[in-house]
C-alpha positions as CSV (number, residue, x, y, z in Angstrom):
1,M,34.4,-119.3,93.0
2,A,35.6,-117.0,90.2
3,L,36.8,-113.6,91.4
4,R,34.8,-111.8,88.7
5,K,31.6,-113.0,90.5
6,V,32.9,-111.5,93.7
7,K,34.4,-108.3,92.4
8,S,32.0,-105.3,92.9
9,S,32.2,-102.0,94.6
10,L,30.1,-103.4,97.5
11,S,32.6,-106.3,97.9
12,L,35.5,-103.8,97.8
13,V,33.8,-101.8,100.6
14,A,33.2,-104.9,102.7
15,L,36.9,-106.0,102.3
16,G,38.1,-102.4,103.1
17,L,36.0,-102.3,106.3
18,L,37.3,-105.7,107.3
19,A,40.9,-104.6,106.7
20,E,40.4,-102.2,109.5
21,Q,38.8,-104.6,112.0
22,P,36.6,-107.7,112.2
23,L,32.9,-106.9,111.8
24,H,29.5,-108.5,111.4
25,P,27.4,-107.4,108.4
26,Y,25.1,-105.2,110.5
27,A,28.1,-103.3,111.8
28,M,29.4,-103.0,108.2
29,R,26.1,-101.5,107.1
30,T,26.2,-99.0,110.0
31,L,29.8,-97.9,109.1
32,M,28.8,-97.6,105.4
33,R,26.0,-95.2,106.4
34,E,28.2,-93.2,108.8
35,R,31.0,-92.8,106.2
36,G,28.7,-92.1,103.3
37,H,29.6,-95.2,101.2
38,E,25.9,-95.8,100.5
39,R,26.0,-92.6,98.3
40,T,28.3,-94.3,95.8
41,V,27.7,-98.0,96.4
42,R,24.3,-99.6,96.2
43,A,23.8,-101.9,99.3
44,G,20.3,-103.2,99.4
45,G,19.1,-105.3,102.3
46,A,20.2,-108.7,101.2
47,S,23.0,-107.6,98.8
48,L,25.6,-106.9,101.6
49,Y,24.9,-110.3,103.1
50,D,25.2,-111.8,99.6
51,A,28.5,-110.0,99.0
52,V,29.8,-111.3,102.4
53,R,28.8,-114.8,101.5
54,R,30.6,-114.6,98.2
55,L,33.7,-113.2,99.7
56,E,33.7,-116.0,102.3
57,Q,33.2,-118.6,99.6
58,A,36.2,-117.1,97.6
59,G,38.4,-117.4,100.7
60,L,38.8,-113.6,101.0
61,I,37.2,-113.4,104.4
62,E,36.6,-115.9,107.2
63,V,34.4,-116.3,110.2
64,Q,36.1,-115.0,113.4
65,S,33.2,-115.8,115.7
66,S,29.5,-116.2,116.1
67,S,27.4,-115.0,119.0
68,R,23.7,-114.6,120.0
69,E,22.4,-112.1,122.5
70,G,19.0,-112.8,124.0
71,R,16.4,-113.2,121.3
72,R,18.4,-111.5,118.6
73,P,19.5,-113.4,115.6
74,E,22.9,-115.0,115.6
75,R,25.6,-112.5,114.5
76,T,28.6,-113.8,112.6
77,T,31.8,-111.6,112.8
78,Y,34.1,-111.9,109.8
79,R,37.8,-110.9,109.3
80,I,39.8,-110.5,106.2
81,T,42.2,-113.2,105.2
82,A,45.7,-112.8,103.8
83,A,44.3,-113.5,100.3
84,G,41.6,-111.0,100.9
85,L,44.0,-108.3,101.9
86,R,46.1,-109.0,98.7
87,E,42.9,-108.9,96.6
88,L,41.8,-105.7,98.3
89,Q,45.2,-104.1,97.5
90,A,44.9,-105.2,93.9
91,W,41.4,-103.9,93.5
92,V,42.3,-100.6,95.1
93,S,45.4,-100.2,92.9
94,A,43.4,-100.9,89.8
95,G,40.6,-98.6,90.9
96,L,43.0,-95.7,91.5
97,A,44.8,-96.0,88.2
98,E,42.3,-97.3,85.6
99,L,39.4,-95.3,84.1
100,D,36.9,-97.9,85.0
101,S,33.9,-96.3,86.6
102,P,33.3,-93.3,88.9
103,E,31.8,-95.7,91.6
104,T,35.0,-97.9,91.5
105,F,37.3,-94.9,91.7
106,Q,35.4,-93.3,94.6
107,T,35.5,-96.6,96.5
108,A,39.2,-97.1,95.8
109,I,39.9,-93.6,97.2
110,A,38.0,-94.5,100.3
111,F,40.4,-97.4,101.0
112,M,43.6,-96.1,99.4
113,Y,45.4,-96.5,102.7
114,V,45.8,-100.3,102.0
115,V,48.3,-99.6,99.3
116,G,50.2,-96.8,101.1
117,K,50.8,-93.2,100.3
118,D,53.6,-93.5,97.8
119,Q,51.9,-96.2,95.7
120,T,48.6,-94.2,95.9
121,T,50.2,-91.0,94.6
122,D,52.0,-93.0,91.8
123,L,48.8,-94.7,90.7
124,L,46.9,-91.4,90.8
125,G,49.7,-89.9,88.7
126,Q,49.2,-92.6,86.2
127,R,45.5,-91.8,86.1
128,V,46.3,-88.1,85.4
129,T,48.6,-89.1,82.6
130,T,45.9,-91.5,81.1
131,L,43.3,-88.7,81.3
132,E,45.6,-86.2,79.7
133,A,46.2,-88.5,76.7
134,L,42.5,-89.2,76.4
135,I,41.6,-85.5,76.6
136,E,44.2,-84.8,73.8
137,R,42.8,-87.5,71.5
138,A,39.2,-86.4,72.2
139,D,40.1,-82.7,71.5
140,A,41.6,-83.8,68.1
141,G,38.5,-85.9,67.3
142,L,36.2,-83.0,68.3
143,G,38.1,-80.6,66.1
144,E,37.8,-82.9,63.1
145,A,34.2,-83.7,63.7
146,A,33.3,-80.0,64.1
147,E,34.2,-79.5,60.4
148,N,31.5,-81.9,59.2
149,V,29.0,-82.4,62.0
150,P,26.5,-79.8,63.4
151,A,27.6,-78.7,66.9
152,I,24.5,-79.9,68.6
153,F,25.4,-83.5,67.7
154,L,28.8,-83.1,69.5
155,S,27.2,-82.2,72.8
156,E,27.6,-85.6,74.3
157,E,31.3,-85.7,73.6
158,R,31.8,-82.2,74.8
159,Y,30.1,-83.1,78.0
160,A,32.3,-86.2,78.4
161,Q,35.4,-84.1,77.7
162,H,34.4,-81.6,80.3
163,M,34.0,-84.4,82.9
164,R,37.4,-85.9,81.9
165,T,39.0,-82.5,82.3
166,A,37.4,-81.9,85.7
167,E,38.5,-85.3,86.9
168,R,42.1,-84.8,85.7
169,D,42.3,-81.4,87.4
170,W,40.8,-82.8,90.7
171,V,43.1,-85.8,90.8
172,A,46.2,-83.7,90.0
173,R,45.3,-81.3,92.8
174,F,44.6,-84.3,95.2
175,V,48.0,-85.8,94.4
176,N,49.7,-82.5,95.1
177,E,47.8,-82.1,98.4
178,L,48.8,-85.7,99.4
179,R,52.5,-85.2,98.5
180,S,52.8,-81.8,100.2
181,G,51.2,-83.1,103.4
182,Q,48.3,-80.6,103.1
183,L,46.0,-83.6,103.4
184,A,46.8,-86.0,106.3
185,W,47.2,-89.6,105.2
186,P,44.4,-91.8,106.7
187,R,45.4,-94.1,109.5
188,P,42.6,-96.5,110.3
189,R,43.3,-99.5,112.5
190,A,46.1,-101.7,111.2
191,A,44.9,-104.3,108.8
192,R,45.4,-107.8,110.1
193,A,44.7,-110.7,107.8
194,G,43.4,-113.8,109.5
195,G,44.1,-112.7,113.0
């Protein structure tokens, strides 16, 4: 299965949770609610199960066990594979550095521990640099456009520029807080691929 069919913020969350410990989809959904992932990642009823199925077909997760209690439906517990952990690390790295989408960035921050503190701060530093360059180019473009275009028609770009500036400032502050130790580095259960 092509990874582009698998790659989504929901898949990233599922892999991130499985990097911490083996889980069945119902437990994943419960953790997503508890941690607030559902605020940034859409996880409808069947979509989490679909994401898990696609991750398994791609070899990124595997069945650890199946069990049935009483009349309840069978519960299949999954664990991340070595390939899944590598893919998770690649997705998180890209999500931290690239200006893809706010949802991907928020999800990458939630699981940044899989790439380590030093790499996280380096990748976020790259994000700040990219944002600064984009802000400079947009400022220049706004300045030129303001000479010929009524201000009302530049509102969308001014809004986008404000959002880029706010993101740059937040990420720069976040990096400083991580580097200084003001923010404690997350230490979830050790990730174990395939065992």
